[in-house]
Structure formats: structure tokens, C-alpha cells
C-alpha positions in Angstrom: -92.5 5.2 168.6 -88.8 4.3 169.0 -89.2 4.3 172.9 -92.1 1.9 172.9 -91.6 -1.1 175.1 -93.0 -4.0 172.7 -94.6 -7.2 174.8 -96.9 -8.2 172.0 -94.8 -10.7 170.3 -97.2 -13.4 170.4 -99.3 -11.4 168.0 -96.4 -10.6 165.7 -92.7 -10.4 166.4 -91.5 -6.6 166.4 -89.1 -5.7 165.3 -87.8 -8.1 162.8 -84.2 -8.4 162.6 -82.3 -5.8 160.3 -81.4 -8.7 158.1 -84.9 -9.2 157.3 -85.8 -5.8 156.2 -82.6 -5.6 154.3 -83.1 -8.8 152.3 -86.6 -8.2 151.4 -85.8 -4.8 150.0 -82.8 -6.2 147.9 -84.9 -9.0 146.5 -87.7 -7.1 145.5 -85.7 -4.5 143.8 -83.7 -7.2 141.9 -85.8 -10.1 141.7 -89.2 -9.0 142.2 -90.8 -10.9 139.4 -93.0 -13.9 139.2 -91.2 -16.9 140.2 -90.8 -20.0 137.8 -93.2 -18.9 135.5 -90.9 -18.0 132.7 -87.3 -19.0 131.3 -85.3 -15.5 132.0 -82.8 -15.4 134.5 -84.5 -13.2 137.1 -87.5 -15.6 137.2 -85.4 -18.7 137.5 -83.4 -16.9 140.1 -86.7 -16.0 142.3 -87.7 -19.6 141.8 -84.3 -20.7 143.2 -84.8 -18.7 146.3 -88.3 -20.1 146.7 -87.1 -23.8 146.4 -84.2 -23.1 148.5 -86.7 -21.7 151.3 -88.9 -25.0 151.0 -86.0 -27.1 151.4 -84.8 -25.0 154.5 -88.1 -25.3 156.2 -88.7 -29.0 155.4 -85.6 -29.7 157.1 -86.3 -27.5 159.9 -89.6 -29.2 160.4 -87.9 -32.7 160.1 -90.0 -33.6 156.8 -88.9 -35.8 154.0 -90.2 -34.1 151.0 -89.7 -30.6 150.2 -92.4 -30.2 147.7 -94.8 -31.1 150.5 -93.6 -27.9 152.2 -96.2 -25.4 150.8 -96.8 -21.7 151.2 -99.9 -19.8 152.0 -100.8 -16.4 153.4 -100.5 -17.5 157.2 -101.3 -20.3 159.6 -105.0 -19.2 159.5 -105.1 -19.8 155.5 -103.1 -23.2 155.8 -105.4 -24.5 158.7 -108.5 -23.7 156.5 -107.0 -25.6 153.6 -106.0 -28.6 156.1 -109.4 -28.6 157.6 -111.4 -28.1 154.1 -109.2 -30.6 152.5 -109.2 -33.5 155.0 -112.9 -33.7 156.1 -116.0 -35.0 154.5 -119.8 -35.5 155.5 -119.9 -37.8 158.3 -116.3 -37.3 159.8 -115.6 -36.6 163.4 -112.9 -34.1 164.4 -111.2 -34.1 168.0 -109.8 -30.8 169.0 -109.3 -28.7 172.3 -110.2 -25.9 174.3 -106.9 -24.3 173.6 -107.4 -23.7 170.0 -107.5 -20.2 168.2 -110.3 -19.1 166.3 -108.3 -20.0 163.1 -109.3 -23.9 164.0 -112.3 -23.1 166.0 -114.5 -21.2 163.3 -113.7 -23.6 160.3 -114.8 -26.4 162.3 -117.7 -24.6 163.6 -118.9 -23.5 160.2 -118.8 -27.3 159.2 -120.3 -28.5 162.1 -123.2 -25.8 161.9 -123.7 -27.0 158.3 -124.1 -30.7 159.4 -121.1 -31.8 157.7 -118.9 -32.8 160.4 -119.1 -33.5 164.2 -116.6 -32.0 166.7 -115.5 -32.8 170.2 -113.6 -30.2 172.4 -111.3 -31.8 174.9 -110.6 -29.5 178.0 -107.2 -28.5 179.5 -106.4 -29.2 182.9 -105.8 -26.3 185.9 -102.1 -25.9 184.6 -103.4 -25.1 181.0 -102.3 -28.6 179.5 -104.2 -31.3 177.6 -103.9 -34.8 178.5 -103.1 -37.4 175.6 -105.5 -39.7 177.6 -108.4 -37.4 177.4 -107.7 -37.2 173.5 -107.6 -40.9 173.4 -110.9 -40.9 175.2 -112.4 -38.7 172.7 -111.6 -40.5 169.5 -114.7 -42.4 167.9 -114.9 -44.8 165.2 -115.7 -42.0 162.7 -112.9 -39.8 163.8 -110.9 -38.5 160.8 -108.5 -36.1 162.6 -107.1 -34.6 165.7 -106.3 -31.1 165.6 -104.3 -29.4 168.6 -102.7 -26.1 169.0 -98.9 -26.7 170.0 -98.8 -23.8 172.4 -101.6 -21.7 173.8 -101.6 -17.9 172.6 -103.4 -17.0 175.7 -100.9 -18.4 178.3 -98.0 -20.2 176.6 -98.5 -23.5 177.8 -96.8 -25.9 175.3 -98.9 -29.2 174.8 -97.4 -32.8 174.9 -97.5 -33.0 171.0 -95.3 -36.1 170.7 -97.5 -38.0 173.2 -100.5 -36.9 171.4 -99.3 -37.9 168.1 -98.5 -41.3 169.5 -102.3 -41.6 170.4 -103.3 -40.8 167.0 -100.9 -43.1 165.3 -102.0 -45.9 167.7 -105.9 -45.1 166.7 -105.3 -44.7 163.1 -106.5 -41.1 162.8 -104.6 -38.0 161.2 -102.9 -35.6 163.6 -103.0 -31.8 162.5 -100.8 -29.3 164.7 -101.2 -25.4 164.7 -97.7 -24.4 165.5 -98.2 -20.8 164.8 -96.7 -19.7 168.3 -94.1 -22.5 168.4 -92.6 -22.4 164.8 -89.1 -20.9 165.4 -89.0 -21.2 169.2 -89.5 -24.9 169.8 -88.0 -28.2 168.3 -90.7 -29.6 165.8 -90.0 -33.1 164.2 -93.1 -34.0 162.1 -91.8 -37.6 161.9 -90.8 -38.1 165.5 -94.0 -36.4 166.7 -96.2 -38.5 164.3 -97.5 -35.1 162.9 -99.4 -35.6 159.5 -100.4 -32.0 159.0 -98.5 -29.0 160.2 -99.6 -25.4 159.8 -97.2 -22.4 160.6 -97.0 -18.7 160.3 -94.1 -16.8 159.2 -94.7 -13.4 161.1 -94.3 -14.7 164.8 -91.4 -16.5 165.9 -89.9 -17.3 162.5 -89.3 -13.4 162.4 -90.6 -13.0 158.8 -93.1 -10.4 157.6 -97.0 -10.7 157.7 -98.8 -12.4 154.7 -96.4 -15.5 154.6 -97.2 -18.9 156.3 -97.5 -22.5 155.2 -98.0 -26.0 156.0 -96.2 -29.4 155.7 -98.2 -32.4 154.8 -97.0 -36.0 155.1 -96.4 -37.8 152.0 -99.3 -40.4 152.5 -101.8 -37.8 153.7 -104.8 -37.7 151.3 -105.6 -33.9 151.5 -108.1 -32.8 148.8 -107.5 -29.9 146.5 -110.1 -27.2 147.6 -108.5 -24.1 145.7 -107.9 -23.9 142.0 -106.2 -21.5 139.7 -102.7 -21.0 138.1 -99.7 -22.9 138.7 -97.3 -22.1 135.7 -97.1 -25.6 134.4 -99.5 -27.6 132.4 -101.7 -24.8 131.8 -103.7 -26.7 129.1 -105.2 -29.0 131.9 -108.5 -27.5 133.5 -108.3 -29.7 136.5 -106.2 -28.2 139.1 -103.1 -30.1 139.5 -103.0 -33.0 142.3 -99.2 -33.2 142.7 -97.5 -31.2 145.5 -96.6 -28.2 145.8 -99.3 -27.2 143.4 -102.0 -29.2 145.2 -102.2 -26.3 148.1 -100.7 -23.6 146.1 -102.3 -21.5 143.1 -101.5 -18.2 141.9 -98.4 -16.1 142.4 -96.8 -16.6 145.8 -95.9 -13.6 148.2 -92.5 -14.1 146.9 -90.9 -11.1 148.7 -92.6 -12.7 152.0 -91.0 -16.1 151.2 -87.6 -13.9 151.1 -88.3 -12.2 154.4 -89.1 -15.4 155.9 -86.4 -17.0 154.7 -83.9 -14.2 156.0 -85.7 -14.5 159.3 -85.1 -18.3 159.6 -81.4 -17.9 158.7 -81.2 -15.2 161.5 -82.6 -18.0 163.9 -80.4 -20.7 162.9 -77.0 -18.5 162.8 -77.9 -17.6 166.6 -79.4 -20.6 167.7 -83.1 -21.4 168.4 -82.4 -22.8 171.9 -80.3 -20.1 172.9 -82.9 -17.2 172.0 -85.6 -19.4 173.7 -83.5 -19.7 176.8 -83.0 -15.9 176.9 -86.8 -15.3 176.3 -87.6 -17.7 179.2 -85.4 -16.2 181.6 -86.9 -12.7 180.9 -90.3 -14.6 181.4 -89.4 -16.0 184.7 -88.3 -12.3 185.8 -91.6 -11.0 184.8 -93.6 -14.1 186.2 -91.8 -13.6 189.7 -92.2 -9.9 189.6 -96.0 -9.8 189.0 -96.5 -12.7 191.4 -95.5 -10.5 194.1 -97.9 -7.7 193.4 -101.0 -7.6 195.6 -104.1 -8.0 193.5 -102.5 -9.6 190.6 -103.7 -13.1 189.3 -101.6 -15.0 186.9 -103.2 -17.6 184.7 -101.2 -21.1 184.0 -98.0 -19.7 184.7 -96.6 -22.2 187.7 -93.2 -22.3 186.0 -91.0 -22.4 182.9 -91.2 -26.0 182.0 -93.4 -26.7 178.9 -93.9 -23.0 178.5 -93.5 -20.0 176.0 -92.5 -16.6 176.8 -96.2 -15.6 177.1 -97.9 -14.4 180.3 -101.7 -13.8 181.0 -102.8 -11.8 184.1 -105.6 -9.7 185.6 -105.7 -7.0 188.3 -108.4 -7.2 190.8 -111.3 -4.8 189.9 -109.9 -3.7 186.7 -111.3 -4.3 183.1 -108.3 -5.9 181.0 -108.7 -3.3 178.4 -108.6 -0.6 180.9 -105.4 -1.8 182.1 -104.0 -2.4 178.6 -104.8 1.3 177.7 -102.9 2.6 180.8 -99.8 0.5 180.1 -99.9 2.0 176.7 -100.8 5.6 177.5 -98.8 6.1 180.6 -96.0 3.8 180.2 -95.6 3.3 176.5 -96.0 -0.5 176.9 -97.6 -2.4 174.0 -99.6 -5.3 175.0 -102.7 -7.5 174.1 -106.0 -7.5 175.8 -109.3 -9.6 175.6 -109.9 -12.9 174.5 -106.9 -13.2 172.3 -109.2 -15.0 169.5 -109.2 -17.9 171.9 -112.8 -18.0 173.2 -113.0 -21.5 174.6 -109.8 -21.2 176.4 -111.2 -18.1 178.2 -114.8 -19.9 178.8 -112.9 -22.7 180.5 -110.6 -20.4 182.5 -113.4 -18.3 183.5 -112.0 -15.0 182.3 -114.6 -14.7 179.5 -117.0 -13.1 182.3 -114.3 -10.3 182.8 -113.5 -9.8 179.2 -110.4 -11.6 179.0 -106.9 -11.0 180.4 -103.8 -8.8 179.6 -101.1 -10.6 177.9 -97.5 -9.8 177.9 -95.3 -11.8 175.3 -91.6 -11.6 175.0 -89.4 -11.6 171.9 -85.8 -11.8 171.1 -85.2 -8.2 171.3 -86.9 -7.6 174.6 -84.4 -6.7 177.5 -84.2 -6.9 181.3 -85.1 -3.1 181.6 -88.1 -3.8 179.4 -89.2 -6.2 182.1 -88.3 -4.1 185.2 -90.5 -1.2 183.6 -93.5 -3.7 182.9 -93.3 -4.8 186.4 -93.0 -1.5 187.8 -95.9 -0.3 185.9 -98.3 -3.1 186.8 -97.4 -2.5 190.4 -98.4 1.0 190.1 -101.8 0.6 188.1 -102.5 -2.1 190.8 -102.1 0.4 193.6 -104.5 2.9 192.0 -107.9 3.2 193.5 -110.5 1.1 191.3 -112.6 3.0 188.8 -115.7 4.4 189.8 -118.5 2.1 189.2 -116.0 -1.2 189.2 
């Protein structure tokens, strides 16, 4: 396992910085109690860690109220809370073909039940959504626009600031899925006119799985859709309306919050922009190397501008899954194949007909040697005779 070349960071970053593992272990052993539920020292110290992490993330996303930074299991959990809490019968939602199933499926369920109507905006040949197309999709009953900040299939970064301006001018709420960009791109919810932001901790924020959250603007009327314990005003049978309790109930994944804090501190100490530049340098090397191989098709990978260190490709005549298996078994390279939980992206791209793509995604611990090995491996696979029956 130690020799594995891990190029699946868009699924989850791995490995995490050593500081993340160390802090989670230390916190769990010393302060692994229920935060803020009692008055003894360990409980209060655990709550201070949670509160401090709220404040750090609120500032990181350019927010103005730390209580509006709430924790959840992951971005999917937060996106479900946003969609369920913001929509009512008769509403219209604008989203895109770039979206992950964490947006597509909850919207589809509501649409199938006849609760809402949904419009899906396509992307252009380079993988980008036009703010003008979003503007054209907005109707009189549009309640919200939901956009994936960056594609988990190709890494194309959408013009969130421009789309946010369109939404503000139209008077509709703007929700952003920042699963792939939190921790690698600058996000300012105020400057970008973002009303609701969902993030996960286990990708570019370098935290563990099982922790994520959202930031909701102070004037956004999101409804309570989950009910339970909050540790305060226990005699009240209605769930509390104030933040953070409006979107949080039950005991938090406190150890996960600790790991998320350690990951964010590691990023801030080393510089988000510096790490991103390092990853994109490797992406350019990977992109240029694969582009020279006969039979390899790259998708939405014209250049590094407005792009994450994510690259999808296919080899003529080969199933993506078979390529992924060979990279794993023969070269010890971990990657992602298939539809990457973004079916509409592949339908528009046409790769759904060939069962998706091979995705390589770079993280802060990848090296030039890793990229050289990956290029050589793809070259060797592409040079092989096609499988019988292909």
C-alpha cells in the first residue's frame, strides 16, 4: 500500500497531513466528550474547539456570522438540507449539467413528486456554464439557482462570481456546491453574492470523512427540516429556529471537526494559493504528457486557467473501467473510472455511451515522479492491442 500512487484526490484527499491524524487522536483521547452539553471543563473545552473552528471557516469563506457556519456529515448532507429547506410547492430551481448527484437526486425526487420544477443549464465545449444561459433560464417563480463551483469530472471552475451577480439582479437565491473547491480556491460569499454554500471536509480541506457543513446568509429564509437535541432550551418541543441549531441537531462529529480544523490550519500555514499552484504545475505536466499519446482523448482540458488539478480521459477502444483496473493492478496507480456521480455531465459530453472516463486527480502530496509514472503507464496501456471483442 505504501507504494501506491494515489491520483484520486477528487474523491477524497489522501494521505492527510500528519498533523490531522495526530490532532484527531490527541483530541479524542483528551476531550472526546459531548461539546457544550454540560458545564464541566472537558465539555467546555470541546465546545471552544468547535466554536473556534466555526469562526475559522466563517472567515475562510468571507462570511459575517460564525453561527451561520453549521456542521453536517458532508456536502451531500448540507445540500439536502439546503434543497429541502429552501424549496416549496410551485417553486422553480435552475441548476446545471455539471452537477453531482448530491444535487441532482434531491432535486429529481422533488420534481418527480410534483413539488418543484427544474431547469438544467448545459455547459459549453470547454466545460463552462455561461452566466447568460443561467439568466435566460430564470423564470418568475424561480426560487434558487444551484451551481457546482467546479466539475468533479473535468475540474473546470465555473464563473461563480458572475453567476452570483445574475442571481442578485434577478432577486433569486444562489446556492453553491463547493465540494471540490473548498480549500483550493478563494471563496468570498459576500463578494460572489452566494446565499448558501455547501462544503465537505474530506477533500481539499484535508480533513477526515464524515464532516462537512454550510454557510447560510443572515437573511436567507431556510426552513428547519430536521429535529432533535440541541443541548439548550430542552423544555421547548419545537426545534430551535436560531443558528446554528436551525441546521444542527444531535451530537456533532466532534473528532471530525477537530480533524477539519487541523487540515485548515495546515493549509493556511502553507498557503492555499501556493499548494494550488503546485498541483496545477503537475496537472500541466500530466495534461501535456497524455495529450501526446496516440489514442488518448482528453476532456475539457484546454489549459490550466479556471481549472482544478483534475483530468478525465479515455483510450480509444478501451472501457474506462478496464483502464482503471490495469493502472491499479499493473502500475499501482489509484484513480476513478465511470460516471463519477455526475451523469448529466457525461450525457452531454457523450461519454455515458462508453461508460464514463478515467479520472486522475492530483493532491498536495503528489510528486513529479508520480506524474511521470502515470504518463508512462497510460502510454503503455494505449499501445496494447485492444481486447478481443472491443
